[in-house]
N, C-alpha and C positions, 0 to 999 in steps of 0.2 A: 837585332844582331846582324841580320843579313845586309841591311842598309849600311851598317858601319864597315862592311867588307867591300864597299864601293859599288854595290848593285843598285840598279834603278828600282823604283817601286814595282814596276811590271815584272822585272826579273825576280824580285823577292816574293811577290805573290805567286808567280809561276812555280817557284821552288817549294813554297809552303804547300801548294796543292799536289806536290809530288810525294808527300808522306802519307803512308797508309793510316797513321794516327789521325791526321787532320781529316782525311776523307771519311773515315769511320765515325769520328765524333760528329761530323756534319750530318751524316746519315742518321745517327742516333738522335740528334737534336731535331731534325725535320720529322722523322717518323714518330718520335715521342710527342712532339707538338700536335701532330695530326691525331694520334690516338687520344690525347688528353682533351683537345679542343673540339674535335668533331668525331667522337667515338662511333657514331652510327654511319659514317660515310663508307663508301665501297672500299676506299683505300685503307681505312682503319680496320675494317672487317678482314681484308686480305692480309694485312700485317699480323692480325691476331690469330688467324687460324693456322694450324699446323699443315704443312711445314713452312708457314708464313714467315714474313720478314722479321718478326720480333725474335724468333729463335735464331735465325740467321744473324741478326744484329748482335745477339748475345754471344754467338760463336765468334764473330769478327772482333768484338771488343775484348773477349778473352784472349784471342791471339795477339791483339795489340798489347794488352797488359802483360801477358807472359813474355812475349817477344822483347818488349822493352826491359822488363825487370830481370830477365835472364841474360839477354844478349847485349843490351845497349845502355844499361843504367849509368855506367861510368864513362860512356863515350863522349858526352858533352856535358860536363858538370856545370849546371846553371846555378845562379844565385838570385836572391831577391824575387821580384815578380816573375821572372823567367822560370825560376824553380817552382813557384806556386802553380803557374800554368802547366808546367811540365808534369808535376805530380797529379794535378787535376785530370789532365788528358790521359795519362798513362796508368794511374793507380785508382783515383777516386771514381771516375766514370766507369772503368771496367768492373770494379767491385760493386758499385751501386746498381749498374744495369744488370749484372749477373744475378744479384740478389733479387731484383725485380723479376727477372725471368724465372728464377727458382720459385718465387712465391706467388706470382700473379699471372703468368702467361700459360695459356692452355697448351698442353703437351700431348693430348690424345691423338693417336694416329701417327706419331713420329716413328719413323722407321729408319733403318740403317741406310736405305737407298736415298733418303733425303740428304744425307751427308754429302753425297756426290754433287747435289745441286748447290750446296753451300760453298763448294770449292771453286765455283765459277768466279766469284769476286776476287779471292786471292790470286787465282791464276791470271785473271784479266789484269789485275794490278801489276803482277810480275811482267807480263808482256808489255804493258804501257811503260813501266819503269825502265825496262831494257831499251825500248825504242827511244824514249826521252833521253836516256843516258847516252845512247849511241849518237844521237843528234847533237847533244849539248855537252857531253862529257861529265854531267852531273848525275851521280848515283846517290839516292837518298840514304842508303844504308851501307855500312862498310862491307857487309857480307854479299852485297850485290854489285860491288864496285869492280867492273870488268877491267878497268884500267890497271888497278892494283893486283887483282887476283887472276885475271884471265877468264875466258868463257868456260873452260872445263870446270874450274873450281866453283864459279858462280852457279853453274848448272847443278853441280853436286850439292851445293848449299841449298838451292831452291828445291831440289828433290827431297832432301832431308827435312826441310821445313814443311813441305807438302805432306810428307808422311806423318810428321808431328801434328799438323793441322787435322789430318784425317783421324788420327787417334783421339784428338780432343773432340771432334765432331761425333765420333762413335760413342765416346764417353757421355756426351750430352744426351744422346738417344738412350743410353743405358740408365742414366739418372732419371730421365722421363719415365721409362718403363718401371723402374724401381719405385718411383713416387706413385705411379698408378696402382701397382700391386699393394703397396702399403695402405692405400686408401680404400681398396676393395673390401667389402664385407666378407667375413669368414662364414661359410655355410657348414653347419654341423649336421 
């Protein structure tokens, strides 16, 4: 699609790596591959332990899925294979990875303070997206488009998203604690 808009391959690839969806799905693919193929490695052990990478990845894919389906679903209506890829990246992967997290990822020791660590990735993404947009004029999402909205509105949008992300992260911690309590034996 981007090439049909007159971009070079380099420009098209550069733009594709500007989307949180693409970056998050690549992280999930790499980390899942490590956990599956070399489960005893130091990297796999780090990813698996709370507040390790698998919980953070579940959080990131949840925000990708919710963000797309709440804010962006009708922004660029795709057809054919584009639609299949779009649904896979924004709906199937978030649902499946979240289910994996709920059923198989260790959640012992997750605390509310870990939620703050998980915020580094979306904050870093926002900073890089703003810098890229300032340099190139390309903003990957309409709610981040400074050219159309101005900095004040974009900062308000980012702040509101950050609050929403933090609520989701805290909800994940609560789910983890609820799951632990449900599994604890009852002493009479």
